[in-house]
Every structure is written in C-alpha cells, then in structure tokens.
Z-matrix of the N, CA and C atoms (Angstrom, degrees):
N
C 1 1.458
C 2 1.511 1 110.50
N 3 1.306 2 115.45 1 -41.36
C 4 1.458 3 119.14 2 -179.62
C 5 1.524 4 109.77 3 -63.74
N 6 1.374 5 114.91 4 -39.97
C 7 1.455 6 119.36 5 -179.46
C 8 1.519 7 110.60 6 -65.51
N 9 1.360 8 115.95 7 -40.40
C 10 1.456 9 119.74 8 179.36
C 11 1.523 10 110.41 9 -63.32
N 12 1.334 11 116.52 10 -41.72
C 13 1.458 12 119.30 11 178.77
C 14 1.514 13 110.92 12 -61.96
N 15 1.315 14 117.21 13 -38.68
C 16 1.466 15 121.41 14 179.32
C 17 1.527 16 110.52 15 -64.31
N 18 1.358 17 116.07 16 -37.59
C 19 1.461 18 119.82 17 179.06
C 20 1.518 19 111.52 18 -68.30
N 21 1.307 20 117.68 19 -36.22
C 22 1.457 21 121.17 20 -175.37
C 23 1.524 22 111.99 21 -73.02
N 24 1.312 23 118.20 22 -31.16
C 25 1.461 24 120.81 23 -174.35
C 26 1.523 25 112.99 24 -61.76
N 27 1.359 26 119.71 25 -52.44
C 28 1.458 27 119.35 26 178.64
C 29 1.521 28 112.40 27 -61.65
N 30 1.364 29 116.12 28 -38.00
C 31 1.456 30 119.15 29 179.94
C 32 1.513 31 110.74 30 -61.91
N 33 1.333 32 116.24 31 -43.58
C 34 1.459 33 120.97 32 179.08
C 35 1.511 34 110.98 33 -64.40
N 36 1.332 35 115.61 34 -41.10
C 37 1.466 36 119.34 35 -180.00
C 38 1.513 37 110.32 36 -64.31
N 39 1.341 38 117.15 37 -38.71
C 40 1.460 39 120.11 38 179.99
C 41 1.518 40 110.95 39 -64.40
N 42 1.375 41 113.75 40 -39.73
C 43 1.466 42 117.09 41 -179.23
C 44 1.515 43 111.57 42 -64.78
N 45 1.323 44 117.52 43 -36.65
C 46 1.463 45 120.04 44 -177.47
C 47 1.521 46 111.86 45 -82.74
N 48 1.358 47 117.59 46 -25.68
C 49 1.463 48 119.23 47 -177.35
C 50 1.516 49 111.81 48 -79.06
N 51 1.331 50 118.24 49 -28.86
C 52 1.457 51 119.59 50 -177.46
C 53 1.526 52 112.58 51 -63.37
N 54 1.337 53 119.29 52 -50.29
C 55 1.468 54 118.17 53 177.22
C 56 1.521 55 112.22 54 -60.34
N 57 1.349 56 116.27 55 -36.67
C 58 1.457 57 119.42 56 -179.94
C 59 1.520 58 110.03 57 -64.03
N 60 1.358 59 116.00 58 -41.63
C 61 1.463 60 120.16 59 178.84
C 62 1.521 61 111.14 60 -66.32
N 63 1.338 62 115.99 61 -39.54
C 64 1.462 63 119.86 62 178.96
C 65 1.521 64 110.75 63 -64.85
N 66 1.336 65 115.90 64 -40.20
C 67 1.465 66 120.09 65 178.85
C 68 1.524 67 110.66 66 -63.26
N 69 1.328 68 115.93 67 -44.17
C 70 1.461 69 120.64 68 178.82
C 71 1.524 70 110.25 69 -62.82
N 72 1.333 71 116.65 70 -40.54
C 73 1.459 72 120.46 71 178.90
C 74 1.514 73 112.14 72 -64.99
N 75 1.327 74 116.29 73 -42.04
C 76 1.470 75 120.13 74 178.89
C 77 1.521 76 110.75 75 -64.73
N 78 1.344 77 115.69 76 -37.80
C 79 1.467 78 119.89 77 179.22
C 80 1.528 79 110.36 78 -66.04
N 81 1.335 80 116.86 79 -44.33
C 82 1.464 81 120.81 80 178.40
C 83 1.522 82 110.80 81 -62.65
N 84 1.324 83 116.46 82 -40.46
C 85 1.467 84 122.00 83 178.88
C 86 1.531 85 110.30 84 -58.97
N 87 1.319 86 116.04 85 -46.68
C 88 1.466 87 120.58 86 -179.31
C 89 1.518 88 111.47 87 -66.54
N 90 1.326 89 117.50 88 -43.01
C 91 1.468 90 120.71 89 178.74
C 92 1.528 91 111.07 90 -61.35
N 93 1.316 92 116.46 91 -41.81
C 94 1.459 93 120.74 92 179.94
C 95 1.525 94 111.41 93 -65.93
N 96 1.328 95 117.02 94 -41.42
C 97 1.459 96 119.74 95 179.49
C 98 1.529 97 111.44 96 -67.21
N 99 1.319 98 116.85 97 -38.67
C 100 1.463 99 119.64 98 177.26
C 101 1.516 100 111.11 99 -63.69
N 102 1.318 101 115.96 100 -42.10
C 103 1.464 102 120.26 101 179.40
C 104 1.525 103 110.56 102 -65.11
N 105 1.328 104 116.62 103 -45.42
C 106 1.463 105 120.59 104 178.81
C 107 1.521 106 110.44 105 -62.70
N 108 1.314 107 116.70 106 -41.31
C 109 1.456 108 122.31 107 179.36
C 110 1.533 109 110.45 108 -55.42
N 111 1.305 110 115.35 109 -50.44
C 112 1.466 111 120.56 110 -178.06
C 113 1.523 112 111.91 111 -67.16
N 114 1.318 113 117.00 112 -49.13
C 115 1.460 114 120.98 113 -173.61
C 116 1.527 115 112.64 114 -73.41
N 117 1.325 116 117.37 115 -44.98
C 118 1.462 117 120.17 116 -179.61
C 119 1.523 118 111.06 117 -62.42
N 120 1.324 119 116.25 118 -42.05
C 121 1.466 120 119.07 119 -177.39
C 122 1.518 121 111.44 120 -69.40
N 123 1.305 122 117.07 121 -41.60
C 124 1.463 123 121.03 122 -175.40
C 125 1.524 124 112.93 123 -78.02
N 126 1.349 125 116.68 124 -38.40
C 127 1.463 126 119.71 125 -170.81
C 128 1.525 127 114.28 126 -114.37
N 129 1.326 128 117.20 127 -15.04
C 130 1.459 129 120.21 128 -177.59
C 131 1.516 130 111.34 129 100.16
N 132 1.318 131 116.12 130 147.65
C 133 1.461 132 121.07 131 -175.98
C 134 1.523 133 111.54 132 -67.67
N 135 1.328 134 117.38 133 -46.22
C 136 1.460 135 120.52 134 -177.01
C 137 1.529 136 111.89 135 -64.38
N 138 1.330 137 116.20 136 -33.26
C 139 1.468 138 120.12 137 -175.81
C 140 1.522 139 113.01 138 -76.93
N 141 1.321 140 116.99 139 -16.83
C 142 1.471 141 121.40 140 -175.21
C 143 1.522 142 110.12 141 -103.77
N 144 1.317 143 116.41 142 119.93
C 145 1.456 144 120.98 143 178.23
C 146 1.520 145 112.05 144 -88.11
N 147 1.307 146 114.84 145 165.80
C 148 1.461 147 121.12 146 178.57
C 149 1.531 148 110.59 147 -57.84
N 150 1.332 149 116.56 148 -38.01
C 151 1.465 150 120.45 149 -178.54
C 152 1.528 151 111.26 150 -59.80
N 153 1.327 152 116.33 151 -40.68
C 154 1.461 153 120.03 152 -179.94
C 155 1.524 154 111.30 153 -65.99
N 156 1.321 155 117.22 154 -39.54
C 157 1.467 156 121.13 155 178.98
C 158 1.524 157 110.07 156 -65.30
N 159 1.331 158 115.54 157 -45.21
C 160 1.470 159 120.82 158 -179.90
C 161 1.526 160 110.40 159 -61.33
N 162 1.325 161 116.26 160 -44.73
C 163 1.464 162 119.81 161 -179.40
C 164 1.521 163 111.30 162 -63.55
N 165 1.328 164 116.90 163 -44.07
C 166 1.461 165 119.79 164 179.55
C 167 1.526 166 111.74 165 -65.78
N 168 1.327 167 115.69 166 -35.84
C 169 1.471 168 120.12 167 -178.77
C 170 1.525 169 112.35 168 -74.77
N 171 1.343 170 116.80 169 -21.47
C 172 1.455 171 119.77 170 -178.70
C 173 1.506 172 113.69 171 76.22
N 174 1.339 173 115.80 172 29.29
C 175 1.465 174 120.48 173 177.02
C 176 1.526 175 107.99 174 -125.80
N 177 1.335 176 116.80 175 174.74
C 178 1.459 177 118.90 176 176.47
C 179 1.528 178 110.40 177 -95.32
N 180 1.320 179 115.28 178 167.74
C 181 1.465 180 120.32 179 -175.71
C 182 1.522 181 111.55 180 -63.05
N 183 1.329 182 116.76 181 -33.71
C 184 1.453 183 120.06 182 179.05
C 185 1.530 184 110.80 183 -62.26
N 186 1.330 185 116.26 184 -36.88
C 187 1.460 186 120.10 185 177.78
C 188 1.523 187 110.77 186 -62.39
N 189 1.332 188 115.59 187 -39.09
C 190 1.467 189 118.96 188 179.01
C 191 1.521 190 110.52 189 -61.90
N 192 1.328 191 117.11 190 -47.09
C 193 1.455 192 119.27 191 -176.15
C 194 1.523 193 112.90 192 -75.01
N 195 1.329 194 117.10 193 -13.87
C 196 1.466 195 118.83 194 170.54
C 197 1.525 196 110.15 195 -73.41
N 198 1.336 197 116.83 196 -30.16
C 199 1.455 198 121.95 197 -176.35
C 200 1.532 199 112.73 198 -94.05
N 201 1.329 200 116.09 199 -33.89
C 202 1.462 201 121.08 200 -176.29
C 203 1.526 202 108.86 201 -134.25
N 204 1.315 203 116.54 202 131.90
C 205 1.467 204 119.94 203 -174.59
C 206 1.521 205 112.58 204 -72.14
N 207 1.349 206 117.45 205 -21.24
C 208 1.456 207 121.23 206 -178.01
C 209 1.524 208 108.90 207 -162.23
N 210 1.321 209 116.28 208 173.18
C 211 1.460 210 119.64 209 175.26
C 212 1.526 211 110.32 210 -64.31
N 213 1.331 212 117.24 211 -37.72
C 214 1.464 213 120.15 212 177.54
C 215 1.521 214 110.80 213 -58.74
N 216 1.314 215 116.46 214 -39.90
C 217 1.464 216 121.62 215 178.41
C 218 1.531 217 110.08 216 -62.59
N 219 1.322 218 116.57 217 -39.92
C 220 1.466 219 121.40 218 177.68
C 221 1.528 220 110.66 219 -66.75
N 222 1.324 221 117.55 220 -39.91
C 223 1.464 222 121.62 221 178.95
C 224 1.528 223 110.41 222 -62.44
N 225 1.319 224 116.86 223 -43.30
C 226 1.468 225 120.67 224 178.77
C 227 1.529 226 110.49 225 -63.46
N 228 1.325 227 117.23 226 -41.69
C 229 1.472 228 120.54 227 177.95
C 230 1.528 229 110.77 228 -63.58
N 231 1.318 230 116.46 229 -39.42
C 232 1.466 231 121.61 230 175.96
C 233 1.531 232 110.43 231 -60.13
N 234 1.330 233 117.00 232 -44.92
C 235 1.462 234 120.82 233 -179.68
C 236 1.532 235 111.85 234 -68.22
N 237 1.314 236 116.58 235 -34.37
C 238 1.472 237 119.17 236 176.14
C 239 1.524 238 110.22 237 -62.96
N 240 1.310 239 115.80 238 -39.67
C 241 1.472 240 121.24 239 177.04
C 242 1.528 241 110.28 240 -64.49
N 243 1.325 242 116.55 241 -41.92
C 244 1.466 243 121.44 242 177.50
C 245 1.527 244 110.65 243 -62.95
N 246 1.324 245 116.32 244 -39.53
C 247 1.462 246 121.11 245 -178.62
C 248 1.529 247 110.76 246 -63.18
N 249 1.317 248 116.55 247 -43.20
C 250 1.467 249 120.36 248 178.63
C 251 1.525 250 110.21 249 -60.58
N 252 1.324 251 116.33 250 -47.28
C 253 1.466 252 119.91 251 -179.77
C 254 1.524 253 111.70 252 -64.06
N 255 1.328 254 116.19 253 -39.23
C 256 1.459 255 120.46 254 -179.38
C 257 1.523 256 110.91 255 -57.28
N 258 1.320 257 116.82 256 -50.29
C 259 1.467 258 119.30 257 -176.26
C 260 1.527 259 112.18 258 -77.75
N 261 1.305 260 118.03 259 -21.68
C 262 1.461 261 119.39 260 170.40
C 263 1.525 262 109.73 261 -64.12
N 264 1.335 263 116.64 262 -45.21
C 265 1.473 264 120.05 263 178.03
C 266 1.525 265 110.75 264 -65.85
N 267 1.314 266 116.72 265 -39.62
C 268 1.467 267 121.07 266 178.13
C 269 1.524 268 110.08 267 -57.94
N 270 1.325 269 116.10 268 -48.15
C 271 1.468 270 120.44 269 -178.80
C 272 1.525 271 111.88 270 -68.35
N 273 1.323 272 117.72 271 -31.92
C 274 1.464 273 120.61 272 176.20
C 275 1.525 274 110.92 273 -63.19
N 276 1.315 275 117.00 274 -38.43
C 277 1.463 276 120.86 275 177.11
C 278 1.529 277 110.24 276 -64.69
N 279 1.321 278 116.50 277 -46.51
C 280 1.465 279 120.37 278 -178.60
C 281 1.520 280 112.09 279 -63.42
N 282 1.318 281 116.24 280 -33.69
C 283 1.468 282 120.56 281 -176.79
C 284 1.527 283 112.43 282 -65.68
N 285 1.323 284 117.58 283 -15.46
C 286 1.469 285 120.45 284 -179.73
C 287 1.528 286 112.01 285 -75.13
N 288 1.345 287 117.07 286 -17.85
C 289 1.478 288 121.05 287 179.59
C 290 1.522 289 109.71 288 -137.99
N 291 1.322 290 117.78 289 65.45
C 292 1.467 291 119.87 290 -176.97
C 293 1.530 292 112.16 291 -58.15
N 294 1.330 293 114.70 292 133.59
C 295 1.460 294 119.93 293 176.78
C 296 1.513 295 115.36 294 76.72
N 297 1.344 296 117.57 295 7.05
C 298 1.466 297 121.07 296 -179.58
C 299 1.535 298 108.81 297 -126.58
N 300 1.325 299 116.97 298 81.36
C 301 1.467 300 120.79 299 -171.61
C 302 1.526 301 114.91 300 -59.74
N 303 1.325 302 118.70 301 -36.80
C 304 1.466 303 120.03 302 179.52
C 305 1.528 304 110.22 303 -63.84
N 306 1.321 305 115.83 304 -45.27
C 307 1.468 306 119.97 305 177.70
C 308 1.528 307 111.35 306 -65.89
N 309 1.319 308 116.19 307 -35.14
C 310 1.463 309 119.87 308 178.76
C 311 1.531 310 111.00 309 -62.33
N 312 1.320 311 115.77 310 -41.24
C 313 1.462 312 119.55 311 179.75
C 314 1.528 313 111.48 312 -64.92
N 315 1.325 314 116.34 313 -44.75
C 316 1.466 315 119.40 314 179.13
C 317 1.525 316 110.03 315 -64.35
N 318 1.329 317 116.42 316 -40.28
C 319 1.465 318 120.27 317 179.38
C 320 1.523 319 111.22 318 -61.39
N 321 1.322 320 116.21 319 -38.82
C 322 1.463 321 119.24 320 178.08
C 323 1.526 322 110.92 321 -58.61
N 324 1.315 323 116.54 322 -42.58
C 325 1.462 324 119.60 323 -179.94
C 326 1.526 325 111.75 324 -70.88
N 327 1.302 326 117.21 325 -32.78
C 328 1.470 327 119.08 326 175.17
C 329 1.524 328 110.64 327 -64.65
N 330 1.325 329 116.08 328 -43.25
C 331 1.464 330 120.02 329 -179.26
C 332 1.525 331 111.64 330 -70.40
N 333 1.332 332 116.71 331 -38.84
C 334 1.459 333 120.12 332 178.65
C 335 1.531 334 110.39 333 -65.77
N 336 1.324 335 116.80 334 -41.72
C 337 1.465 336 120.32 335 178.79
C 338 1.526 337 110.94 336 -62.78
N 339 1.322 338 115.68 337 -38.68
C 340 1.466 339 119.81 338 178.17
C 341 1.532 340 110.37 339 -65.88
N 342 1.313 341 116.27 340 -43.03
C 343 1.465 342 120.40 341 179.10
C 344 1.528 343 110.53 342 -64.43
N 345 1.326 344 116.74 343 -41.17
C 346 1.458 345 121.15 344 -177.92
C 347 1.525 346 112.38 345 -74.05
N 348 1.315 347 116.77 346 -4.76
C 349 1.462 348 121.50 347 177.75
C 350 1.524 349 112.45 348 -100.96
N 351 1.321 350 116.84 349 -1.34
C 352 1.463 351 120.83 350 -178.21
C 353 1.527 352 110.74 351 -76.41
N 354 1.333 353 117.42 352 145.22
C 355 1.468 354 120.62 353 176.94
C 356 1.530 355 110.72 354 -58.71
N 357 1.306 356 116.41 355 139.76
C 358 1.454 357 120.43 356 178.35
C 359 1.516 358 114.95 357 82.38
N 360 1.334 359 116.89 358 1.20
C 361 1.464 360 119.05 359 179.27
C 362 1.522 361 109.57 360 -66.00
N 363 1.335 362 116.60 361 130.53
C 364 1.462 363 121.08 362 -175.48
C 365 1.523 364 112.73 363 -115.52
N 366 1.329 365 115.92 364 23.97
C 367 1.452 366 119.22 365 178.06
C 368 1.517 367 113.25 366 80.59
N 369 1.317 368 114.67 367 -165.04
C 370 1.462 369 121.40 368 -178.28
C 371 1.527 370 109.89 369 -83.22
N 372 1.322 371 118.89 370 125.53
C 373 1.470 372 120.19 371 179.71
C 374 1.524 373 112.58 372 -61.39
N 375 1.333 374 116.94 373 -29.11
C 376 1.467 375 119.96 374 -179.84
C 377 1.525 376 111.14 375 -73.16
N 378 1.321 377 116.88 376 -39.38
C 379 1.463 378 120.35 377 174.80
C 380 1.518 379 109.74 378 -64.13
N 381 1.333 380 116.03 379 -44.33
C 382 1.467 381 120.34 380 179.91
C 383 1.525 382 111.48 381 -58.14
N 384 1.314 383 116.39 382 -45.38
C 385 1.463 384 120.70 383 -179.29
C 386 1.529 385 110.84 384 -67.75
N 387 1.339 386 116.82 385 -38.28
C 388 1.467 387 119.94 386 -179.77
C 389 1.522 388 111.51 387 -60.53
N 390 1.328 389 117.04 388 -36.31
C 391 1.464 390 119.96 389 179.70
C 392 1.533 391 111.59 390 -71.38
N 393 1.323 392 116.82 391 -23.28
C 394 1.464 393 120.83 392 -178.25
C 395 1.524 394 112.98 393 -89.18
N 396 1.327 395 117.01 394 -19.97
C 397 1.466 396 121.16 395 -176.90
C 398 1.536 397 109.28 396 -124.73
N 399 1.325 398 117.98 397 90.27
C 400 1.465 399 120.69 398 -175.82
C 401 1.528 400 114.50 399 -70.25
N 402 1.320 401 117.55 400 -21.81
C 403 1.464 402 120.84 401 -178.02
C 404 1.533 403 109.84 402 -74.29
N 405 1.338 404 118.33 403 113.00
C 406 1.465 405 120.44 404 -177.35
C 407 1.517 406 114.10 405 -65.31
N 408 1.329 407 117.41 406 -15.28
C 409 1.464 408 120.14 407 179.79
C 410 1.529 409 112.65 408 -89.95
N 411 1.332 410 116.96 409 -5.69
C 412 1.470 411 120.13 410 179.90
C 413 1.530 412 109.26 411 -64.39
N 414 1.334 413 118.30 412 141.88
C 415 1.472 414 120.81 413 -179.71
C 416 1.531 415 113.20 414 -54.25
N 417 1.330 416 117.86 415 -35.80
C 418 1.466 417 120.16 416 178.91
C 419 1.519 418 110.81 417 -65.81
N 420 1.332 419 117.10 418 -39.80
C 421 1.462 420 120.29 419 178.60
C 422 1.527 421 111.26 420 -67.51
N 423 1.312 422 116.87 421 -33.22
C 424 1.471 423 119.02 422 176.64
C 425 1.521 424 109.99 423 -66.01
N 426 1.335 425 116.82 424 -34.83
C 427 1.469 426 120.45 425 175.79
C 428 1.524 427 110.63 426 -65.61
N 429 1.327 428 116.39 427 -39.41
C 430 1.464 429 121.16 428 176.96
C 431 1.523 430 109.86 429 -62.11
N 432 1.321 431 116.56 430 -48.02
C 433 1.463 432 121.06 431 -179.24
C 434 1.524 433 111.34 432 -59.56
N 435 1.324 434 116.26 433 -39.97
C 436 1.460 435 120.51 434 179.86
C 437 1.519 436 111.20 435 -62.61
N 438 1.331 437 116.53 436 -45.45
C 439 1.464 438 120.34 437 179.97
C 440 1.520 439 111.32 438 -62.77
N 441 1.323 440 116.79 439 -46.91
C 442 1.466 441 120.61 440 -176.64
C 443 1.525 442 111.43 441 -68.45
N 444 1.316 443 117.04 442 -35.45
C 445 1.465 444 120.57 443 177.90
C 446 1.519 445 110.93 444 -66.10
N 447 1.334 446 115.64 445 -41.17
C 448 1.461 447 119.39 446 178.31
C 449 1.525 448 111.31 447 -65.26
N 450 1.340 449 116.15 448 -40.26
C 451 1.459 450 119.26 449 178.00
C 452 1.524 451 110.36 450 -62.52
N 453 1.330 452 117.21 451 -46.00
C 454 1.463 453 120.43 452 179.87
C 455 1.527 454 110.92 453 -59.49
N 456 1.326 455 116.75 454 -40.89
C 457 1.466 456 121.16 455 179.41
C 458 1.528 457 110.79 456 -64.30
N 459 1.341 458 116.79 457 -41.37
C 460 1.462 459 120.01 458 179.26
C 461 1.531 460 110.82 459 -66.15
N 462 1.323 461 116.62 460 -41.68
C 463 1.464 462 120.22 461 178.92
C 464 1.529 463 110.69 462 -64.12
N 465 1.327 464 116.89 463 -42.21
C 466 1.463 465 120.65 464 179.67
C 467 1.527 466 111.30 465 -64.59
N 468 1.331 467 116.42 466 -39.20
C 469 1.457 468 120.56 467 178.49
C 470 1.533 469 111.19 468 -63.76
N 471 1.330 470 116.40 469 -44.19
C 472 1.458 471 120.22 470 178.41
C 473 1.526 472 111.33 471 -66.53
N 474 1.332 473 116.57 472 -38.39
C 475 1.465 474 120.52 473 177.93
C 476 1.530 475 110.50 474 -61.78
N 477 1.322 476 116.65 475 -41.53
C 478 1.464 477 120.65 476 177.94
C 479 1.522 478 111.14 477 -64.05
N 480 1.342 479 116.21 478 -43.91
C 481 1.465 480 120.60 479 179.01
C 482 1.523 481 111.46 480 -64.05
N 483 1.341 482 116.16 481 -30.49
C 484 1.468 483 120.15 482 -179.59
C 485 1.527 484 111.96 483 -79.26
N 486 1.338 485 116.84 484 -6.04
C 487 1.464 486 120.31 485 177.69
C 488 1.514 487 114.27 486 91.15
N 489 1.321 488 117.95 487 23.21
C 490 1.460 489 120.76 488 179.42
C 491 1.526 490 110.68 489 -62.60
N 492 1.333 491 116.52 490 138.10
C 493 1.454 492 121.48 491 177.59
C 494 1.530 493 110.46 492 -65.16
N 495 1.330 494 116.21 493 -34.53
C 496 1.467 495 121.81 494 177.84
C 497 1.531 496 107.57 495 -135.67
N 498 1.326 497 117.15 496 86.18
C 499 1.473 498 120.60 497 -175.75
C 500 1.526 499 114.22 498 -56.26
N 501 1.337 500 116.45 499 -39.29
C 502 1.471 501 119.40 500 -178.79
C 503 1.526 502 110.74 501 -64.59
N 504 1.335 503 116.77 502 -40.65
C 505 1.465 504 120.52 503 -179.80
C 506 1.523 505 110.80 504 -65.39
N 507 1.334 506 117.51 505 -43.18
C 508 1.464 507 120.45 506 178.76
C 509 1.526 508 110.53 507 -64.65
N 510 1.323 509 117.04 508 -40.37
C 511 1.467 510 120.44 509 178.34
C 512 1.521 511 110.73 510 -60.26
N 513 1.315 512 116.96 511 -41.32
C 514 1.467 513 120.62 512 179.53
C 515 1.529 514 111.16 513 -65.65
N 516 1.320 515 116.92 514 -39.89
C 517 1.468 516 120.68 515 178.33
C 518 1.528 517 110.80 516 -64.57
N 519 1.322 518 115.73 517 -43.05
C 520 1.466 519 119.79 518 -179.61
C 521 1.531 520 110.99 519 -69.56
N 522 1.334 521 116.55 520 -36.21
C 523 1.468 522 119.90 521 177.79
C 524 1.526 523 110.41 522 -63.63
N 525 1.322 524 116.50 523 -38.82
C 526 1.467 525 119.97 524 177.26
C 527 1.519 526 110.54 525 -63.76
N 528 1.330 527 116.67 526 -38.53
C 529 1.456 528 121.16 527 178.17
C 530 1.537 529 110.91 528 -65.67
N 531 1.318 530 116.78 529 -38.95
C 532 1.468 531 121.28 530 175.86
C 533 1.533 532 110.23 531 -58.67
N 534 1.343 533 115.15 532 -49.10
C 535 1.469 534 119.23 533 -178.83
C 536 1.527 535 110.68 534 -64.74
N 537 1.330 536 117.18 535 -32.64
C 538 1.458 537 120.55 536 177.32
C 539 1.517 538 112.18 537 -64.69
N 540 1.327 539 116.69 538 -37.34
C 541 1.469 540 120.59 539 176.38
C 542 1.520 541 109.77 540 -62.71
N 543 1.332 542 116.29 541 -45.70
C 544 1.462 543 119.81 542 179.90
C 545 1.526 544 111.12 543 -58.90
N 546 1.331 545 115.84 544 -47.19
C 547 1.464 546 119.84 545 -177.45
C 548 1.523 547 111.14 546 -66.55
N 549 1.333 548 117.11 547 -44.70
C 550 1.465 549 120.57 548 -177.76
C 551 1.516 550 111.84 549 -62.23
N 552 1.319 551 116.82 550 -32.24
C 553 1.470 552 119.84 551 -179.25
C 554 1.522 553 111.49 552 -63.71
N 555 1.342 554 116.69 553 -26.33
C 556 1.456 555 120.56 554 -177.41
C 557 1.529 556 112.82 555 -101.32
N 558 1.325 557 117.54 556 -18.76
C 559 1.467 558 120.31 557 179.01
C 560 1.528 559 111.01 558 -98.75
N 561 1.325 560 116.91 559 -55.72
C 562 1.461 561 120.50 560 178.47
C 563 1.524 562 111.96 561 -83.72
N 564 1.333 563 115.99 562 -23.06
C 565 1.456 564 120.60 563 178.05
C 566 1.513 565 112.90 564 106.45
N 567 1.349 566 116.67 565 151.15
C 568 1.465 567 120.92 566 178.57
C 569 1.529 568 111.23 567 -55.73
N 570 1.321 569 115.90 568 136.03
C 571 1.455 570 120.16 569 177.30
C 572 1.514 571 114.49 570 81.28
N 573 1.333 572 118.17 571 10.30
C 574 1.463 573 121.15 572 -178.91
C 575 1.529 574 110.98 573 -69.44
N 576 1.322 575 115.37 574 166.67
C 577 1.458 576 120.47 575 -178.34
C 578 1.511 577 113.76 576 -60.41
N 579 1.334 578 116.90 577 -35.89
C 580 1.464 579 120.24 578 179.73
C 581 1.526 580 111.48 579 -62.63
N 582 1.320 581 116.39 580 -38.76
C 583 1.466 582 120.09 581 178.37
C 584 1.526 583 110.53 582 -69.12
N 585 1.311 584 116.31 583 -43.93
C 586 1.463 585 120.04 584 -178.07
C 587 1.530 586 111.73 585 -65.94
N 588 1.333 587 117.10 586 -23.73
C 589 1.468 588 120.86 587 179.15
C 590 1.526 589 112.34 588 -80.18
N 591 1.337 590 117.30 589 -15.18
C 592 1.467 591 120.83 590 -172.78
C 593 1.535 592 113.91 591 -58.96
N 594 1.342 593 120.58 592 -45.80
C 595 1.463 594 118.34 593 179.35
C 596 1.530 595 112.76 594 -60.67
N 597 1.316 596 116.59 595 -36.90
C 598 1.462 597 120.00 596 178.27
C 599 1.528 598 110.79 597 -65.76
N 600 1.333 599 116.32 598 -41.55
C 601 1.459 600 120.52 599 177.30
C 602 1.526 601 111.27 600 -64.78
N 603 1.329 602 116.47 601 -40.01
C 604 1.470 603 120.02 602 178.26
C 605 1.526 604 110.40 603 -61.54
N 606 1.316 605 116.05 604 -42.45
C 607 1.464 606 120.41 605 -179.95
C 608 1.526 607 110.86 606 -61.83
N 609 1.325 608 116.85 607 -42.83
C 610 1.466 609 120.72 608 179.17
C 611 1.529 610 110.94 609 -62.78
N 612 1.327 611 116.51 610 -43.68
C 613 1.468 612 120.40 611 179.08
C 614 1.533 613 111.35 612 -62.86
N 615 1.312 614 116.20 613 -43.00
C 616 1.465 615 120.79 614 -177.40
C 617 1.523 616 110.64 615 -68.17
N 618 1.320 617 117.33 616 -43.75
C 619 1.478 618 120.15 617 179.89
C 620 1.525 619 111.48 618 -65.72
N 621 1.340 620 116.49 619 -34.71
C 622 1.458 621 119.29 620 178.31
C 623 1.536 622 112.33 621 -70.29
N 624 1.330 623 115.97 622 -33.37
C 625 1.461 624 121.24 623 -175.98
C 626 1.525 625 113.16 624 -88.43
N 627 1.332 626 116.24 625 -21.69
C 628 1.466 627 120.68 626 -172.44
C 629 1.540 628 109.66 627 -121.97
N 630 1.302 629 118.73 628 92.55
C 631 1.465 630 120.61 629 179.69
C 632 1.527 631 111.25 630 -57.51
N 633 1.302 632 116.46 631 127.70
C 634 1.454 633 120.39 632 179.28
C 635 1.503 634 114.86 633 80.08
N 636 1.334 635 118.42 634 7.53
C 637 1.457 636 120.76 635 179.68
C 638 1.516 637 109.87 636 -66.85
N 639 1.336 638 115.41 637 140.08
C 640 1.460 639 120.83 638 179.14
C 641 1.523 640 108.88 639 -104.04
N 642 1.351 641 115.70 640 107.58
C 643 1.447 642 121.21 641 178.87
C 644 1.519 643 109.17 642 -109.83
N 645 1.332 644 116.66 643 150.28
C 646 1.472 645 118.87 644 -179.84
C 647 1.524 646 111.25 645 -68.82
C-alpha cells in the first residue's frame, strides 16, 4: 500500500502540473505578442531587439524561445494578429450597410480615413514590414502578400456585388487609394487633407464603375 501511494503521488503531480505549465505558457505567449505588437508597430521591427520585447513583456528570454523559435517567427505571429484585426475592422465597416455593397465600400474608406487621422497612427503594419524586408521570399513578406491578396479579393467581390463593369479594375483602383491613405498618414500626417478626401474619391470611383450604384 505504501508503495502504491508512492507511485500515485508523482502521477498526480504530473497531471496537475501540466495544465499549470500550459497556462503559464499561454500567458507568456500573450504577453510577448502584446509587447511585440506595441513595439514593432511604433518603432519598427528592425529597430526592436528581442531584449526589448522580453523586457516589455515581463518574461525572460528563455520564455520567448519556448514560444517562438526565432525573431522571424515572432514577427510572423505579430502579423497574423494584425491580419485578424484588419479584417475584423473591415467586416465592422461592411456591417453598417448590410446588403448594400457600394455603400459598404464607401463606409470602409470613411472608417479607414477616421482611423488614419487618429493621434499616434503609424500606418499599415504590413506596409511598414514590407519596407523593412526587401526579400520577397522572407516569411514576413509572405504574410504581407497574404494580407494584401485577401484585401484585393474582398474588394473585387464587393465591386462585383455593386455591379461594377470591371470588378478587378475597380478593386485595383480602390486598393491604390487604400495604400495612398497609409502613405499620406506618415508623410502629410494623420488627419491631413489627402486622407480626408479619400472617401469622396472612393465614391467617385465606385459611381463611375458601377452604373446605378447607390452611395451615401
């Protein structure tokens, strides 16, 4: 009986320690991603070292490498997080005009212009990362390509639903306008006239491409 009790104790401890370790790992993972999110977006990926991320996250370097195999791995995870937020905001804009694709497109530009006018806005994280990683085969650049491809597909789908004569052409025009907002926010500054003009320009493009489109 004594031997059986001795056998059960380590087994029980192992069962209770695993969830605790998993919880600690998940917490460290979240802290690291939050720190990377803040630092990479504000200061740039190349300018921020692993030490700065670890210090901001409040964990040790070993914890980082348990969660991410390299800094590149952390950058990709950061971009995946950005991608989720990007399309959440995109869908929030569309939800304001259900079933009205032309209005949804204009609303997206109104919301993007408002976001790009906020203090501390640092542009598109995907554009920022693309400028820092010139190699198109780098994992971070593949994340950028994925985000931009998905955006183009969503714009083309909405353009088709809005009755555009050439949905792909309208999507490309609107995508260029999106990138112009990002660039203007960092050159002319958040809230500049070029950004505020974007929704009006989007409306003109959509009305020209979509006969009978109803825009707000």
